Every structure is written in C-alpha cells, then in structure tokens.
C-alpha positions as CSV (number, residue, x, y, z in Angstrom):
1,M,0.5,0.3,-0.2
2,H,1.0,3.7,-0.8
3,P,2.4,5.2,2.6
4,H,0.6,8.6,1.3
5,K,-3.2,6.2,1.1
6,Q,-2.2,4.6,4.1
7,I,-1.5,7.9,6.3
8,G,-5.7,9.0,4.8
9,N,-6.3,5.1,6.1
10,N,-4.9,5.5,9.4
11,A,-6.6,9.4,9.7
12,E,-9.8,8.0,8.8
13,S,-9.8,5.4,11.5
14,R,-8.8,7.7,13.9
15,A,-11.6,9.7,13.1
16,L,-14.1,7.8,12.9
17,L,-13.2,6.7,16.7
18,Y,-13.6,9.3,17.5
19,L,-16.7,10.3,16.6
20,Q,-17.5,7.0,18.1
21,Q,-16.5,8.1,20.8
22,H,-19.1,11.3,20.8
23,G,-22.3,9.4,20.2
24,L,-22.0,9.2,16.1
25,R,-23.1,5.9,14.9
26,L,-21.0,5.0,11.2
27,F,-23.7,4.3,8.5
28,T,-20.6,4.4,5.2
29,A,-17.4,4.9,4.9
30,N,-15.4,5.6,1.6
31,F,-19.1,6.0,0.2
32,F,-18.0,6.7,-3.4
33,S,-19.8,8.9,-6.9
34,R,-19.0,10.0,-10.4
35,F,-18.2,13.2,-8.6
36,G,-15.9,12.5,-5.7
37,E,-16.0,10.1,-2.4
38,I,-17.2,11.3,0.9
39,D,-14.7,9.3,4.0
40,L,-17.5,8.6,6.4
41,I,-21.1,9.5,6.0
42,M,-22.2,9.3,10.1
43,Q,-25.6,9.0,12.0
44,D,-26.0,11.7,15.3
45,K,-29.5,11.0,16.4
46,N,-31.0,11.6,13.5
47,E,-29.5,13.6,11.3
48,F,-27.3,12.6,8.4
49,V,-23.4,13.6,8.8
50,F,-21.0,13.9,5.9
51,V,-17.3,13.8,6.9
52,E,-14.2,14.8,4.7
53,V,-11.0,13.5,6.9
54,K,-8.2,15.3,6.3
55,H,-4.3,14.6,8.0
56,R,-1.3,17.9,7.5
57,K,1.9,17.2,7.9
58,S,1.8,21.4,8.7
59,G,-0.8,21.1,11.0
60,I,-4.8,22.0,11.8
61,D,-5.1,25.2,10.1
62,S,-3.4,23.9,6.3
63,A,-5.8,20.7,7.0
64,L,-8.9,22.5,7.2
65,E,-7.9,25.3,3.6
66,S,-7.1,21.4,2.1
67,I,-10.8,22.0,1.5
68,T,-11.1,24.4,-1.3
69,P,-14.3,25.8,-2.7
70,N,-13.6,23.2,-5.4
71,K,-13.4,20.5,-2.8
72,Q,-16.7,21.5,-1.1
73,R,-18.9,21.4,-4.4
74,K,-17.8,18.1,-5.1
75,L,-18.9,16.7,-1.7
76,V,-22.2,18.8,-2.1
77,K,-23.0,16.6,-5.0
78,T,-21.5,13.2,-4.1
79,A,-24.1,13.9,-0.7
80,E,-26.5,14.8,-3.2
81,Y,-25.8,12.1,-4.6
82,F,-25.8,9.7,-1.5
83,L,-29.5,11.1,-0.1
84,L,-31.0,10.5,-4.2
85,K,-30.2,7.2,-3.6
86,L,-30.6,6.2,0.4
87,G,-34.4,7.5,-1.2
88,R,-35.9,10.1,2.1
89,D,-35.5,13.3,3.0
90,V,-33.3,13.8,5.8
91,N,-31.5,17.4,7.6
92,C,-27.8,16.6,7.0
93,R,-24.1,18.3,7.6
94,F,-20.6,18.5,6.7
95,D,-17.7,18.1,8.9
96,A,-14.6,18.0,9.0
97,V,-12.0,15.4,10.9
98,V,-8.6,17.2,10.6
99,L,-5.2,15.6,12.4
100,D,-2.1,16.8,12.1
101,D,1.7,14.8,12.6
102,N,1.4,15.5,16.2
103,D,-1.5,14.0,16.7
104,H,-4.1,16.5,17.6
105,L,-7.3,16.0,16.0
106,E,-9.9,18.9,15.6
107,W,-13.7,18.7,15.2
108,F,-15.6,21.0,12.9
109,K,-18.7,20.6,12.6
110,N,-21.3,22.3,10.0
111,V,-17.8,23.2,7.4
112,I,-20.4,23.6,5.0
113,I,-23.3,25.4,4.9
114,L,-26.3,25.5,2.0
C-alpha cells in the first residue's frame, strides 16, 4: 500500500473512533460517486453527517484550508447523490475532522453551509 494511502486510512480510522466516542454512528465509509468521495457518513441522532477527513504535516489550519471551494462542491454533489439513492428526506450537515503529525485532532461541525 502506498504510504500516503496508509496515512489517509489511519487518519480516517482515528476520526471514526473519535466521532463514535462522541455519540455518532457509522453509516458507511468511503462512499464513491462519479462526483467524488465522502470519507465517512455518520448518523448523529436523526441527522446524517458527511465527514471529510484531512491529515496534513503542516498542521490543522493547513488541513482545513485544503477543503477548497472545488472540494466542497464535490462533497455536496456526492452527498446529494447519496441522499437520492437513500430515497428519503433527511437532515444533514457537513463536518471535517483534521489531524496533524503531532497527533492533534480537531472536529469542525457545519464546515459547508448550504
């Protein structure tokens, strides 16, 4: 496995564990569509949470900044596709979990406002 892929997988595993410790439940991981990928789709009570996980050596701010407007558009399109396939109207939000090389993790809620 490529080292970058391994780092990404480790970051996603850490993010998943953290979110589960805070009461969210995993619905699915690595959801793909022709528009892009959503790292984690979680449930927070009756709300779906689309989670982008980012790891950057250069720190939390750099990781958060890497969720560009273009990336946000892809996340929204992929989430819309997921909800269409789900076939029901649900509340949802977009969160980000960002990590750095110092083992620092931060969870940002509602990073994309529709």
